[in-house]
MARMARTI-672562 format. One record per residue: residue in three letters; z, x, y of N, C-alpha, C, O, CB in turn. Coordinates in steps of 0.1 Angstrom, whole numbers, plus 5000, padded with zeros to 4 digits. Atoms other than C-alpha are relative to their C-alpha. Glycine has a CB too. Example, Ala and Ser with C-alpha at 12.3 -4.5 7.8 and 13.67 -1.06 7.14 Angstrom:
! MARMARTI-672562
pt res:ALA&n.z:5000&n.x:5009&n.y:4988&ca.z:5078&ca.x:5123&ca.y:4955&c.z:5000&c.x:5009&c.y:5012&o.z:5007&o.x:5019&o.y:5012&cb.z:5012&cb.x:4990&cb.y:5000
pt res:SER&n.z:5000&n.x:4991&n.y:4989&ca.z:5071&ca.x:5137&ca.y:4989&c.z:5008&c.x:4992&c.y:5011&o.z:5009&o.x:4997&o.y:5022&cb.z:4986&cb.x:5004&cb.y:5005
! end
This chain:
! MARMARTI-672562
pt res:MET&n.z:5007&n.x:4997&n.y:4988&ca.z:0508&ca.x:4344&ca.y:3309&c.z:4999&c.x:5016&c.y:5002&o.z:5009&o.x:5022&o.y:4999&cb.z:5006&cb.x:4993&cb.y:5012
pt res:ILE&n.z:5001&n.x:4985&n.y:4998&ca.z:0495&ca.x:4379&ca.y:3318&c.z:5002&c.x:5003&c.y:5014&o.z:4996&o.x:4998&o.y:5023&cb.z:4985&cb.x:5005&cb.y:4996
pt res:ASN&n.z:4997&n.x:4996&n.y:4986&ca.z:0511&ca.x:4394&ca.y:3349&c.z:4995&c.x:5014&c.y:5003&o.z:4992&o.x:5016&o.y:5015&cb.z:5015&cb.x:4999&cb.y:5002
pt res:GLU&n.z:5005&n.x:4986&n.y:4997&ca.z:0501&ca.x:4430&ca.y:3345&c.z:4989&c.x:5003&c.y:4990&o.z:4991&o.x:5001&o.y:4978&cb.z:5012&cb.x:5010&cb.y:4998
pt res:PRO&n.z:5005&n.x:4999&n.y:4986&ca.z:0474&ca.x:4439&ca.y:3353&c.z:4997&c.x:4987&c.y:5006&o.z:4993&o.x:4977&o.y:4999&cb.z:4988&cb.x:5010&cb.y:5000
pt res:SER&n.z:5003&n.x:5012&n.y:4993&ca.z:0469&ca.x:4413&ca.y:3379&c.z:4985&c.x:4996&c.y:5000&o.z:4977&o.x:5005&o.y:4998&cb.z:5005&cb.x:5000&cb.y:5014
pt res:VAL&n.z:5014&n.x:5004&n.y:5000&ca.z:0437&ca.x:4393&ca.y:3381&c.z:4993&c.x:5007&c.y:5012&o.z:4981&o.x:5011&o.y:5010&cb.z:4999&cb.x:4984&cb.y:5002
pt res:ASP&n.z:5006&n.x:4993&n.y:4988&ca.z:0430&ca.x:4407&ca.y:3416&c.z:4997&c.x:5015&c.y:4997&o.z:4986&o.x:5020&o.y:5001&cb.z:5009&cb.x:4999&cb.y:5012
pt res:ALA&n.z:5002&n.x:4986&n.y:5003&ca.z:0434&ca.x:4442&ca.y:3403&c.z:4988&c.x:5002&c.y:4990&o.z:4980&o.x:5011&o.y:4991&cb.z:5012&cb.x:5007&cb.y:4993
pt res:LEU&n.z:5011&n.x:5000&n.y:5009&ca.z:0410&ca.x:4435&ca.y:3374&c.z:4986&c.x:4997&c.y:5007&o.z:4976&o.x:5004&o.y:5004&cb.z:5002&cb.x:4990&cb.y:4988
pt res:VAL&n.z:5012&n.x:5003&n.y:4992&ca.z:0384&ca.x:4420&ca.y:3398&c.z:4996&c.x:5012&c.y:5007&o.z:4984&o.x:5015&o.y:5008&cb.z:5002&cb.x:4988&cb.y:5009
pt res:ARG&n.z:5003&n.x:4988&n.y:4992&ca.z:0386&ca.x:4451&ca.y:3420&c.z:4995&c.x:5011&c.y:4991&o.z:4986&o.x:5018&o.y:4994&cb.z:5012&cb.x:5005&cb.y:5008
pt res:LYS&n.z:5004&n.x:4989&n.y:5009&ca.z:0383&ca.x:4474&ca.y:3390&c.z:4986&c.x:4998&c.y:4994&o.z:4979&o.x:5008&o.y:4993&cb.z:5010&cb.x:5001&cb.y:4988
pt res:LEU&n.z:5013&n.x:5002&n.y:5006&ca.z:0352&ca.x:4458&ca.y:3375&c.z:4989&c.x:4999&c.y:5010&o.z:4978&o.x:5003&o.y:5007&cb.z:5000&cb.x:4987&cb.y:4992
pt res:GLY&n.z:5010&n.x:5001&n.y:4990&ca.z:0334&ca.x:4451&ca.y:3407&c.z:4999&c.x:5012&c.y:5009&o.z:5007&o.x:5022&o.y:5007&cb.z:5003&cb.x:4988&cb.y:5009
pt res:THR&n.z:5001&n.x:4990&n.y:4990&ca.z:0322&ca.x:4473&ca.y:3435&c.z:5000&c.x:4994&c.y:5013&o.z:5000&o.x:4982&o.y:5015&cb.z:4986&cb.x:5008&cb.y:4998
pt res:ASP&n.z:5000&n.x:5005&n.y:4987&ca.z:0323&ca.x:4470&ca.y:3472&c.z:4986&c.x:4993&c.y:5003&o.z:4986&o.x:4983&o.y:5010&cb.z:5002&cb.x:5011&cb.y:5010
pt res:ASP&n.z:5014&n.x:5006&n.y:4998&ca.z:0285&ca.x:4462&ca.y:3472&c.z:4998&c.x:4987&c.y:4992&o.z:4992&o.x:4978&o.y:4996&cb.z:4990&cb.x:5010&cb.y:4997
pt res:ALA&n.z:5002&n.x:5011&n.y:5009&ca.z:0287&ca.x:4438&ca.y:3442&c.z:5013&c.x:4996&c.y:4994&o.z:5015&o.x:4999&o.y:4982&cb.z:4989&cb.x:5004&cb.y:4990
pt res:PRO&n.z:4987&n.x:5005&n.y:5006&ca.z:0321&ca.x:4422&ca.y:3437&c.z:4997&c.x:4990&c.y:4989&o.z:4988&o.x:4982&o.y:4989&cb.z:5009&cb.x:4994&cb.y:5010
pt res:ILE&n.z:5002&n.x:5010&n.y:5011&ca.z:0325&ca.x:4402&ca.y:3405&c.z:5009&c.x:4988&c.y:5004&o.z:5019&o.x:4989&o.y:5011&cb.z:5004&cb.x:5005&cb.y:4986
pt res:SER&n.z:4992&n.x:5012&n.y:4998&ca.z:0339&ca.x:4366&ca.y:3405&c.z:5011&c.x:5000&c.y:4989&o.z:5010&o.x:5007&o.y:4979&cb.z:4991&cb.x:4988&cb.y:5000
pt res:ARG&n.z:4989&n.x:5002&n.y:5010&ca.z:0370&ca.x:4355&ca.y:3386&c.z:4994&c.x:4994&c.y:4987&o.z:4998&o.x:4997&o.y:4976&cb.z:5011&cb.x:4991&cb.y:5005
pt res:TYR&n.z:5007&n.x:5006&n.y:5012&ca.z:0346&ca.x:4335&ca.y:3363&c.z:4994&c.x:5012&c.y:4992&o.z:4996&o.x:5012&o.y:4980&cb.z:4990&cb.x:4990&cb.y:5005
pt res:GLU&n.z:5007&n.x:4989&n.y:5007&ca.z:0327&ca.x:4367&ca.y:3355&c.z:5011&c.x:5009&c.y:4993&o.z:5008&o.x:5013&o.y:4982&cb.z:4992&cb.x:5009&cb.y:5010
pt res:LEU&n.z:4989&n.x:4993&n.y:5006&ca.z:0360&ca.x:4385&ca.y:3348&c.z:5005&c.x:4993&c.y:4988&o.z:5007&o.x:5000&o.y:4977&cb.z:5012&cb.x:5002&cb.y:5010
pt res:CYS&n.z:4996&n.x:5008&n.y:5012&ca.z:0370&ca.x:4357&ca.y:3324&c.z:4990&c.x:5002&c.y:4989&o.z:4995&o.x:5004&o.y:4977&cb.z:5001&cb.x:4986&cb.y:5004
pt res:VAL&n.z:5011&n.x:4998&n.y:5011&ca.z:0337&ca.x:4361&ca.y:3305&c.z:5001&c.x:5014&c.y:4994&o.z:5001&o.x:5015&o.y:4982&cb.z:4986&cb.x:4997&cb.y:5006
pt res:VAL&n.z:5000&n.x:4986&n.y:5005&ca.z:0340&ca.x:4399&ca.y:3303&c.z:5012&c.x:5002&c.y:4991&o.z:5011&o.x:5007&o.y:4980&cb.z:5001&cb.x:5010&cb.y:5012
pt res:ILE&n.z:4988&n.x:4999&n.y:5007&ca.z:0376&ca.x:4397&ca.y:3291&c.z:5000&c.x:4993&c.y:4987&o.z:5004&o.x:4997&o.y:4976&cb.z:5012&cb.x:4996&cb.y:5008
pt res:ALA&n.z:5001&n.x:5008&n.y:5012&ca.z:0369&ca.x:4369&ca.y:3266&c.z:4991&c.x:5007&c.y:4990&o.z:4994&o.x:5007&o.y:4978&cb.z:4994&cb.x:4987&cb.y:5003
pt res:LYS&n.z:5009&n.x:4993&n.y:5009&ca.z:0339&ca.x:4389&ca.y:3251&c.z:5007&c.x:5012&c.y:4994&o.z:5006&o.x:5014&o.y:4982&cb.z:4988&cb.x:5004&cb.y:5007
pt res:ARG&n.z:4993&n.x:4989&n.y:5006&ca.z:0360&ca.x:4420&ca.y:3247&c.z:5011&c.x:4996&c.y:4991&o.z:5013&o.x:5003&o.y:4981&cb.z:5006&cb.x:5009&cb.y:5012
pt res:THR&n.z:4989&n.x:5005&n.y:5009&ca.z:0389&ca.x:4401&ca.y:3232&c.z:4994&c.x:4996&c.y:4986&o.z:5000&o.x:4999&o.y:4976&cb.z:5007&cb.x:4988&cb.y:5006
pt res:ARG&n.z:5007&n.x:5004&n.y:5012&ca.z:0365&ca.x:4386&ca.y:3206&c.z:4996&c.x:5013&c.y:4992&o.z:4997&o.x:5013&o.y:4980&cb.z:4988&cb.x:4991&cb.y:5002
pt res:GLN&n.z:5004&n.x:4987&n.y:5007&ca.z:0352&ca.x:4422&ca.y:3198&c.z:5012&c.x:5006&c.y:4994&o.z:5011&o.x:5011&o.y:4982&cb.z:4994&cb.x:5009&cb.y:5010
pt res:ILE&n.z:4988&n.x:4994&n.y:5005&ca.z:0388&ca.x:4434&ca.y:3193&c.z:5004&c.x:4992&c.y:4987&o.z:5008&o.x:4999&o.y:4977&cb.z:5011&cb.x:5000&cb.y:5011
pt res:ILE&n.z:4996&n.x:5008&n.y:5011&ca.z:0396&ca.x:4405&ca.y:3170&c.z:4990&c.x:5003&c.y:4988&o.z:4995&o.x:5004&o.y:4976&cb.z:4999&cb.x:4985&cb.y:5003
pt res:GLU&n.z:5009&n.x:4997&n.y:5010&ca.z:0364&ca.x:4411&ca.y:3150&c.z:5002&c.x:5014&c.y:4993&o.z:5001&o.x:5016&o.y:4981&cb.z:4985&cb.x:4999&cb.y:5005
pt res:GLN&n.z:4997&n.x:4987&n.y:5005&ca.z:0372&ca.x:4448&ca.y:3147&c.z:5013&c.x:5000&c.y:4991&o.z:5013&o.x:5007&o.y:4981&cb.z:5002&cb.x:5010&cb.y:5011
pt res:MET&n.z:4988&n.x:5001&n.y:5007&ca.z:0407&ca.x:4440&ca.y:3135&c.z:4997&c.x:4994&c.y:4986&o.z:5003&o.x:4998&o.y:4976&cb.z:5011&cb.x:4992&cb.y:5008
pt res:GLN&n.z:5003&n.x:5007&n.y:5013&ca.z:0394&ca.x:4416&ca.y:3108&c.z:4992&c.x:5009&c.y:4991&o.z:4994&o.x:5009&o.y:4979&cb.z:4992&cb.x:4987&cb.y:5003
pt res:SER&n.z:5008&n.x:4991&n.y:5008&ca.z:0368&ca.x:4441&ca.y:3096&c.z:5007&c.x:5012&c.y:4994&o.z:5004&o.x:5017&o.y:4983&cb.z:4988&cb.x:5004&cb.y:5007
pt res:THR&n.z:4993&n.x:4988&n.y:5005&ca.z:0393&ca.x:4469&ca.y:3092&c.z:5013&c.x:4996&c.y:4993&o.z:5020&o.x:5004&o.y:4987&cb.z:5004&cb.x:5009&cb.y:5012
pt res:GLY&n.z:4988&n.x:5005&n.y:5007&ca.z:0421&ca.x:4447&ca.y:3078&c.z:5013&c.x:5001&c.y:5007&o.z:5024&o.x:4999&o.y:5002&cb.z:5001&cb.x:5007&cb.y:4987
pt res:VAL&n.z:4988&n.x:4999&n.y:4991&ca.z:0445&ca.x:4452&ca.y:3107&c.z:5005&c.x:4986&c.y:5003&o.z:4997&o.x:4977&o.y:5007&cb.z:4998&cb.x:5008&cb.y:5013
pt res:THR&n.z:4995&n.x:5013&n.y:4998&ca.z:0468&ca.x:4422&ca.y:3110&c.z:5006&c.x:4998&c.y:5014&o.z:5005&o.x:4987&o.y:5020&cb.z:5010&cb.x:4996&cb.y:4990
pt res:GLU&n.z:4994&n.x:5001&n.y:4987&ca.z:0485&ca.x:4429&ca.y:3143&c.z:4999&c.x:5014&c.y:5007&o.z:4999&o.x:5024&o.y:5001&cb.z:5014&cb.x:4995&cb.y:5000
pt res:LEU&n.z:5000&n.x:4988&n.y:4991&ca.z:0484&ca.x:4454&ca.y:3172&c.z:5014&c.x:5006&c.y:5001&o.z:5024&o.x:4999&o.y:4999&cb.z:4994&cb.x:4997&cb.y:5013
pt res:PRO&n.z:4987&n.x:4993&n.y:4998&ca.z:0511&ca.x:4480&ca.y:3178&c.z:5009&c.x:4992&c.y:5011&o.z:5003&o.x:4988&o.y:5021&cb.z:4999&cb.x:5014&cb.y:5004
pt res:GLY&n.z:4991&n.x:5007&n.y:4990&ca.z:0541&ca.x:4464&ca.y:3196&c.z:4998&c.x:4985&c.y:5000&o.z:5002&o.x:4979&o.y:5010&cb.z:4999&cb.x:5006&cb.y:5013
pt res:LYS&n.z:5003&n.x:5015&n.y:5001&ca.z:0529&ca.x:4429&ca.y:3186&c.z:4993&c.x:4996&c.y:5013&o.z:4994&o.x:4985&o.y:5018&cb.z:5012&cb.x:4992&cb.y:4998
pt res:GLN&n.z:5007&n.x:5003&n.y:4988&ca.z:0506&ca.x:4431&ca.y:3216&c.z:4988&c.x:4991&c.y:4997&o.z:4983&o.x:4991&o.y:4986&cb.z:4994&cb.x:5014&cb.y:5006
pt res:LYS&n.z:5011&n.x:5009&n.y:5001&ca.z:0480&ca.x:4404&ca.y:3221&c.z:4987&c.x:5006&c.y:5003&o.z:4986&o.x:5016&o.y:5010&cb.z:5002&cb.x:4987&cb.y:5008
pt res:GLU&n.z:5013&n.x:4994&n.y:4998&ca.z:0443&ca.x:4411&ca.y:3219&c.z:4995&c.x:4999&c.y:5015&o.z:4989&o.x:5009&o.y:5020&cb.z:4990&cb.x:4993&cb.y:4991
pt res:ILE&n.z:5004&n.x:5002&n.y:4986&ca.z:0437&ca.x:4397&ca.y:3254&c.z:5006&c.x:5010&c.y:5009&o.z:5000&o.x:5015&o.y:5019&cb.z:5002&cb.x:4986&cb.y:5005
pt res:VAL&n.z:4993&n.x:4990&n.y:4992&ca.z:0463&ca.x:4420&ca.y:3269&c.z:4994&c.x:5014&c.y:4998&o.z:4992&o.x:5021&o.y:5008&cb.z:5015&cb.x:5001&cb.y:4996
pt res:LEU&n.z:5007&n.x:4987&n.y:5003&ca.z:0446&ca.x:4450&ca.y:3252&c.z:4987&c.x:5001&c.y:5008&o.z:4984&o.x:5011&o.y:5013&cb.z:4998&cb.x:5002&cb.y:4985
pt res:ALA&n.z:5013&n.x:5001&n.y:4993&ca.z:0413&ca.x:4439&ca.y:3267&c.z:5002&c.x:5003&c.y:5015&o.z:4994&o.x:5010&o.y:5021&cb.z:4993&cb.x:4987&cb.y:4997
pt res:CYS&n.z:4997&n.x:4998&n.y:4985&ca.z:0428&ca.x:4437&ca.y:3302&c.z:5004&c.x:5014&c.y:5003&o.z:5000&o.x:5020&o.y:5013&cb.z:5011&cb.x:4990&cb.y:5004
pt res:GLN&n.z:4996&n.x:4986&n.y:4998&ca.z:0444&ca.x:4471&ca.y:3298&c.z:4988&c.x:5010&c.y:4999&o.z:4988&o.x:5020&o.y:5006&cb.z:5011&cb.x:5004&cb.y:4990
pt res:GLU&n.z:5012&n.x:4992&n.y:5001&ca.z:0411&ca.x:4486&ca.y:3287&c.z:4992&c.x:5000&c.y:5013&o.z:4986&o.x:5010&o.y:5017&cb.z:4992&cb.x:4996&cb.y:4988
pt res:VAL&n.z:5007&n.x:5001&n.y:4987&ca.z:0395&ca.x:4473&ca.y:3319&c.z:5007&c.x:5009&c.y:5010&o.z:5000&o.x:5016&o.y:5017&cb.z:4999&cb.x:4985&cb.y:5004
pt res:MET&n.z:4993&n.x:4992&n.y:4990&ca.z:0422&ca.x:4488&ca.y:3340&c.z:4999&c.x:5015&c.y:4998&o.z:5000&o.x:5023&o.y:5008&cb.z:5015&cb.x:4995&cb.y:5001
pt res:ASN&n.z:5000&n.x:4986&n.y:5004&ca.z:0420&ca.x:4521&ca.y:3322&c.z:4985&c.x:5006&c.y:5002&o.z:4983&o.x:5018&o.y:4999&cb.z:5005&cb.x:5003&cb.y:4986
pt res:GLY&n.z:5014&n.x:4996&n.y:4998&ca.z:0382&ca.x:4522&ca.y:3329&c.z:4993&c.x:5003&c.y:4987&o.z:4983&o.x:5010&o.y:4987&cb.z:5000&cb.x:5013&cb.y:5008
pt res:LYS&n.z:5006&n.x:4997&n.y:5013&ca.z:0374&ca.x:4522&ca.y:3292&c.z:4986&c.x:4993&c.y:4999&o.z:4977&o.x:4998&o.y:4992&cb.z:5009&cb.x:4994&cb.y:4989
pt res:PHE&n.z:5013&n.x:5006&n.y:5000&ca.z:0344&ca.x:4498&ca.y:3298&c.z:4997&c.x:4994&c.y:5014&o.z:5007&o.x:4991&o.y:5021&cb.z:4999&cb.x:4991&cb.y:4989
pt res:LYS&n.z:5004&n.x:5006&n.y:4987&ca.z:0325&ca.x:4483&ca.y:3327&c.z:4992&c.x:4988&c.y:4997&o.z:4986&o.x:4986&o.y:4986&cb.z:4991&cb.x:5010&cb.y:5008
pt res:SER&n.z:5008&n.x:5012&n.y:5002&ca.z:0307&ca.x:4450&ca.y:3332&c.z:4986&c.x:5003&c.y:5006&o.z:4984&o.x:5010&o.y:5016&cb.z:5007&cb.x:4988&cb.y:5008
pt res:THR&n.z:5013&n.x:4999&n.y:4995&ca.z:0270&ca.x:4450&ca.y:3335&c.z:4994&c.x:4986&c.y:5001&o.z:4997&o.x:4977&o.y:4993&cb.z:4991&cb.x:5009&cb.y:4990
pt res:ARG&n.z:5006&n.x:5013&n.y:4998&ca.z:0249&ca.x:4422&ca.y:3348&c.z:4986&c.x:5000&c.y:4994&o.z:4978&o.x:5009&o.y:4995&cb.z:4999&cb.x:4996&cb.y:5015
pt res:ASP&n.z:5013&n.x:5001&n.y:5006&ca.z:0219&ca.x:4410&ca.y:3328&c.z:4990&c.x:4994&c.y:5009&o.z:4978&o.x:4992&o.y:5005&cb.z:5001&cb.x:4993&cb.y:4987
! end
């Protein structure tokens, strides 16, 4: 289970006051980024992340650090 960052913090970080995102949308964004990380690892031959960190945790941390934003199509 991921406790840090919290789901509420991730929702606030990705959304805006005018257009908040739902928890479902957050789940989709994090899942897509996690798949991208896994694909990048496979293509470069990396077998595990530093500190045996999980890919989904890295994706959540990237959201909290503002590394990427969600866009609506």
